[in-house]
C-alpha positions, -999 to 999 in steps of 0.1 A, spaced: 69 398 -383 36 401 -407 42 406 -445 24 408 -473 19 377 -497 1 377 -529 -21 347 -533 -30 331 -573 -60 346 -569 -42 380 -564 -58 384 -527 -32 405 -508 -28 385 -473 -7 388 -438 13 362 -432 25 357 -401 61 343 -409 74 340 -368 39 320 -366 44 294 -391 82 286 -383 70 279 -348 43 254 -361 46 216 -361 37 217 -393 65 240 -401 90 214 -378 76 188 -397 85 199 -429 116 208 -421 126 173 -408 112 156 -438 130 174 -461 162 168 -438 152 130 -439 149 131 -480 182 157 -488 210 145 -461 204 108 -475 205 120 -509 235 145 -507 252 115 -487 251 88 -517 256 119 -547 288 130 -525 298 92 -526 293 81 -556 308 117 -570 342 107 -547 346 69 -562 348 84 -594 370 109 -589 390 86 -563 389 58 -600 396 83 -625 428 94 -598 443 59 -591 431 39 -616 432 50 -649 442 14 -664 406 0 -650 389 35 -663 403 29 -695 385 -6 -696 363 -8 -729 329 -22 -722 312 -29 -753 333 1 -772 333 24 -746 360 33 -719 346 28 -682 348 60 -677 325 71 -701 303 49 -688 305 60 -655 303 96 -668 272 87 -682 258 68 -644 267 106 -629 245 126 -653 222 98 -647 221 96 -612 218 139 -610 187 137 -633 172 108 -611 182 125 -577 168 157 -592 136 139 -601 131 126 -569 135 156 -547 110 172 -571 85 140 -566 85 141 -529 85 179 -527 53 179 -547 38 152 -528 50 157 -493 67 191 -488 40 212 -504 8 200 -487 28 207 -455 40 238 -462 3 251 -472 -8 237 -436 20 261 -422 10 290 -438 -30 284 -438 -35 287 -404 -10 315 -394 -25 343 -418 
């Protein structure tokens, strides 16, 4: 399957996406992405699940005051922070690891 792709310079080039998908560079890109995404998903989902279980079954603990604030408020802030950190880590990983692999996979298939 060939498709026109406009590059940054404005030049239009055809890319064989089937060949890109079969390339070792693309397979490595998918593998590395999965090795980041699945553990990140497991940790994030696990922490959200713990938070929800605490909210549902440990109401007394969640209403305990720590430094004048309830535990549920502090844990909620922690969830927001965890989401931002996970996003930042993925963006950093994508820029440093996945983008060069993407370029190499496409460059050889034009």
